[in-house]
C-alpha positions as CSV (number, residue, x, y, z in Angstrom):
1,M,199.5,86.7,125.6
2,S,200.8,85.8,122.1
3,K,198.8,86.4,119.1
4,N,198.7,82.6,118.3
5,K,196.8,82.1,121.6
6,N,193.9,84.2,120.5
7,E,194.0,83.4,116.8
8,G,190.6,82.5,115.2
9,R,188.8,83.2,118.5
10,V,188.7,86.9,118.8
11,S,188.5,89.9,116.5
12,G,190.1,93.2,117.4
13,G,193.7,94.2,118.0
14,P,195.6,96.2,120.5
15,S,194.1,99.4,121.8
16,P,196.0,102.2,123.8
17,V,192.7,103.4,125.3
18,R,191.8,99.9,126.6
19,A,195.3,99.3,127.7
20,R,195.2,102.5,129.8
21,I,191.8,101.6,131.3
22,G,193.3,98.2,132.3
23,R,196.3,99.7,133.9
24,D,194.3,102.4,135.8
25,V,191.7,100.0,137.1
26,S,194.1,97.3,138.1
27,S,196.3,99.8,140.0
28,R,193.3,101.1,141.9
29,L,192.1,97.7,142.8
30,E,195.7,96.6,143.9
31,A,195.7,99.6,146.2
32,N,192.4,98.6,147.9
33,P,192.8,96.5,151.1
34,D,189.3,95.1,150.7
35,V,190.1,93.6,147.2
36,R,192.0,90.4,146.6
37,R,193.8,89.3,143.4
38,A,192.5,86.0,142.0
39,K,195.0,83.2,141.7
40,T,195.5,83.3,138.0
41,D,198.0,84.9,135.6
42,A,195.7,84.5,132.6
43,A,193.7,87.7,133.2
44,Q,193.4,90.7,135.5
45,M,190.9,89.3,138.0
46,Y,189.8,90.3,141.5
47,T,187.4,89.6,144.3
48,C,185.8,91.7,147.0
49,P,184.0,89.8,149.7
50,D,180.8,91.2,151.3
51,F,180.6,94.0,148.7
52,L,176.9,93.9,148.9
53,S,175.0,93.8,152.2
54,A,172.3,91.2,153.0
55,D,169.7,93.9,152.7
56,E,171.0,94.9,149.3
57,C,171.0,91.3,148.1
58,D,167.5,90.8,149.3
59,T,166.3,93.9,147.5
60,L,167.9,92.9,144.2
61,I,166.5,89.4,144.4
62,E,163.0,90.9,144.8
63,L,163.5,93.3,141.9
64,I,164.8,90.4,139.6
65,D,161.8,88.3,140.5
66,S,159.4,91.1,139.8
67,N,160.7,91.9,136.3
68,S,162.4,88.9,134.6
69,R,162.5,87.7,131.1
70,P,164.2,84.8,129.2
71,S,167.9,85.7,128.8
72,T,168.9,86.6,125.3
73,L,172.1,86.5,123.1
74,L,173.7,89.1,120.8
75,A,174.7,86.3,118.4
76,V,172.6,83.3,117.4
77,S,173.3,79.9,118.8
78,Q,172.1,76.6,117.5
79,D,172.2,75.1,121.1
80,P,168.9,75.6,122.7
81,D,170.5,75.0,126.2
82,Y,173.3,77.6,125.6
83,R,171.7,80.2,127.8
84,T,168.6,79.2,129.8
85,S,168.5,81.7,132.6
86,H,166.2,84.7,133.1
87,S,167.4,88.3,133.1
88,S,166.1,91.6,134.5
89,D,167.4,95.0,133.3
90,L,167.2,96.9,136.6
91,H,166.0,100.6,136.7
92,R,169.2,102.6,136.6
93,W,167.8,105.7,138.1
94,S,166.0,104.2,141.1
95,E,167.5,105.1,144.4
96,E,168.6,101.6,145.3
97,I,170.2,100.8,142.0
98,L,171.9,104.1,141.6
99,T,173.6,103.7,145.0
100,I,175.0,100.3,144.0
101,D,176.0,101.5,140.5
102,R,178.0,104.3,141.9
103,R,179.7,102.1,144.4
104,I,180.8,99.6,141.7
105,A,182.1,102.5,139.4
106,D,184.0,104.0,142.3
107,L,185.6,100.7,143.2
108,L,186.9,100.4,139.7
109,G,187.5,104.2,139.1
110,I,185.5,104.0,135.7
111,P,183.1,106.9,135.0
112,E,179.5,105.9,135.6
113,E,178.4,106.9,132.1
114,N,180.7,104.2,130.6
115,A,178.7,101.4,132.3
116,E,175.8,99.6,130.9
117,T,172.6,99.3,133.0
118,L,173.0,96.8,135.9
119,Q,171.5,93.5,134.9
120,G,170.1,90.8,137.2
121,Q,170.1,87.1,136.3
122,R,168.2,84.2,137.9
123,Y,169.2,80.5,137.4
124,A,166.7,77.9,138.5
125,V,167.6,74.1,138.8
126,N,169.2,72.9,135.5
127,Q,169.6,76.4,134.1
128,Q,173.1,77.5,132.8
129,F,175.1,79.8,130.6
130,R,177.6,77.8,128.6
131,A,181.2,79.1,128.0
132,H,181.3,82.6,126.5
133,C,183.3,85.8,126.6
134,D,181.9,89.2,127.6
135,Y,183.8,91.2,125.0
136,F,182.3,91.9,121.6
137,Q,183.6,90.3,118.4
138,E,184.5,93.2,116.3
139,S,183.9,91.3,113.0
140,S,180.3,90.7,113.9
141,D,177.2,92.2,112.5
142,Y,176.3,93.8,115.8
143,W,179.7,95.6,116.2
144,P,178.8,98.8,114.3
145,K,175.9,99.3,116.8
146,M,178.2,98.6,119.8
147,K,180.7,101.3,118.5
148,E,177.8,103.7,118.7
149,T,177.1,103.0,122.3
150,G,180.5,103.1,123.9
151,G,182.5,100.5,121.9
152,Q,184.2,97.5,123.4
153,R,183.5,96.1,126.8
154,T,186.5,96.4,129.1
155,W,185.8,95.4,132.6
156,T,183.0,93.1,134.1
157,A,181.7,93.3,137.7
158,M,179.5,90.5,138.9
159,A,178.1,90.0,142.3
160,Y,176.4,86.9,143.9
161,L,173.2,87.7,145.7
162,N,172.8,84.3,147.5
163,D,174.6,81.1,148.4
164,V,173.7,78.1,146.2
165,P,173.4,74.6,147.8
166,E,174.9,72.8,144.8
167,G,176.2,73.9,141.3
168,G,176.0,77.3,139.8
169,A,179.8,78.1,140.0
170,T,181.3,80.6,137.6
171,W,184.1,78.6,135.8
172,F,186.9,80.1,133.9
173,P,188.3,77.0,132.1
174,R,191.3,78.7,130.3
175,A,192.2,80.8,133.4
176,G,192.0,77.7,135.6
177,I,189.7,79.2,138.3
178,R,186.2,78.8,139.6
179,F,184.1,80.9,141.8
180,K,181.4,79.3,144.1
181,P,178.4,81.6,144.6
182,K,178.7,83.4,147.9
183,R,176.2,86.1,149.1
184,G,177.6,89.6,148.7
185,L,180.8,88.5,146.9
186,L,181.9,90.7,143.9
187,V,184.1,89.3,141.2
188,V,185.7,91.7,138.7
189,W,187.8,91.0,135.6
190,N,189.4,92.8,132.7
191,N,188.1,91.4,129.4
192,M,191.2,92.8,127.6
193,T,194.9,91.8,127.7
194,P,197.5,94.3,129.0
195,D,197.8,95.7,125.5
196,G,194.1,96.2,125.0
197,T,193.4,93.1,122.8
198,P,190.3,91.0,123.7
199,N,191.4,88.2,126.1
200,Y,190.1,84.8,125.1
201,D,191.3,83.5,128.5
202,T,188.3,85.2,130.1
203,L,186.1,82.6,128.6
204,H,183.8,81.6,131.4
205,E,180.7,79.6,132.1
206,G,177.7,79.9,134.4
207,M,177.6,76.3,135.4
208,R,174.3,74.3,135.8
209,V,172.5,74.8,139.0
210,L,171.9,71.5,140.6
211,E,170.0,72.5,143.8
212,G,168.4,75.9,144.8
213,T,168.2,79.1,142.7
214,K,171.2,81.3,141.8
215,Y,170.9,85.1,141.6
216,I,173.6,87.4,140.4
217,V,174.0,91.0,139.1
218,T,176.3,92.0,136.3
219,K,177.6,95.4,135.2
220,W,179.7,95.8,132.1
221,F,181.9,98.8,131.4
222,R,182.6,100.1,127.9
223,E,185.8,101.9,126.7
224,G,183.7,105.0,126.0
225,Q,180.4,106.6,127.1
226,W,177.4,104.2,127.0
227,I,175.2,107.0,128.1
228,K,175.3,110.3,126.2
229,D,174.6,113.7,127.7
230,Y,175.1,112.4,131.2
231,I,173.3,115.2,133.2
232,Q,171.5,114.8,136.5
233,T,169.8,117.3,138.7
234,Y,169.2,116.2,142.3
235,V,166.0,117.3,144.0
236,A,164.4,116.4,147.3
237,G,163.0,112.9,147.0
238,G,164.5,111.9,143.8
239,I,166.4,112.6,140.5
240,E,165.1,114.7,137.7
241,N,166.3,114.9,134.1
242,A,168.1,111.6,134.2
243,P,168.7,110.2,130.7
244,G,166.1,107.6,129.7
245,T,168.4,104.7,129.0
246,D,166.4,101.8,130.3
C-alpha cells in the first residue's frame, strides 16, 4: 500500500516486529488445510468454517447474556448510534474460555500472553457498529497506555456464534468483502500492512441487525505481551496463580 492511501487516516509507520508477525501468521494460516484465504488483496484475511462447535457457541451465548454491558469506545464519538451493541469481557481463566483462547492462539501461532481477553458482543435488532479499524491511532491520547499493555494490535480473530435471519454482516468497504454471520465461522485478519504499518483497508462495519440477534466473540492480539508475568500452575480441578487480568 502506498503512503498516500493511508495519509490522514492512520498514525504509525512501518515496524519490523509487526511485519514479522504478519509474515509468520500468514504463513501458518496458508499451510492449514482448514483455513481459506479471503478473496481480497487489500489485507491478509482468512476464514475457518466450523471453528467453534455448536456446544461452544451455545455456552458463549449464555455467558454473554449473563454478563453484558453497553459497548464502549476508546475515542469519543459525537454519533450516538456509532456503537449500540452490548459487550461482555469473558473470564479468561475459566475452563471453557481458556480452551477456546488457546485454540485461537495456536491457530495463529501467536503467544497467548499477547492476546487481550476474549470479548463477546450481542447485537439486537437495529443495533450496529459503524465503520472503524481495530488498530490504535498512535497520535491519540490513549496510545501511551496501550504501549504499556502490549502496544499495537496486530491480528483480529472474530467468530460468529449464530446465524442471523437478516442483517448483521461484517462489511469491509475498502477491501470489498462482506461476511454473513454463520454459526461457528472464524474470520481473522491482519490489521497491519506487510511492512507493519496500520492498514486503513481493514476498515469494517458491524452492519445493522434487521431480524434476530447477532452474537460474536472477538480476540485482539498485540505486538507484545498484554499479560505480564504469564505464569500458571495446573492443579486438579482448575488453575491456580493465574494473573488477575479480568
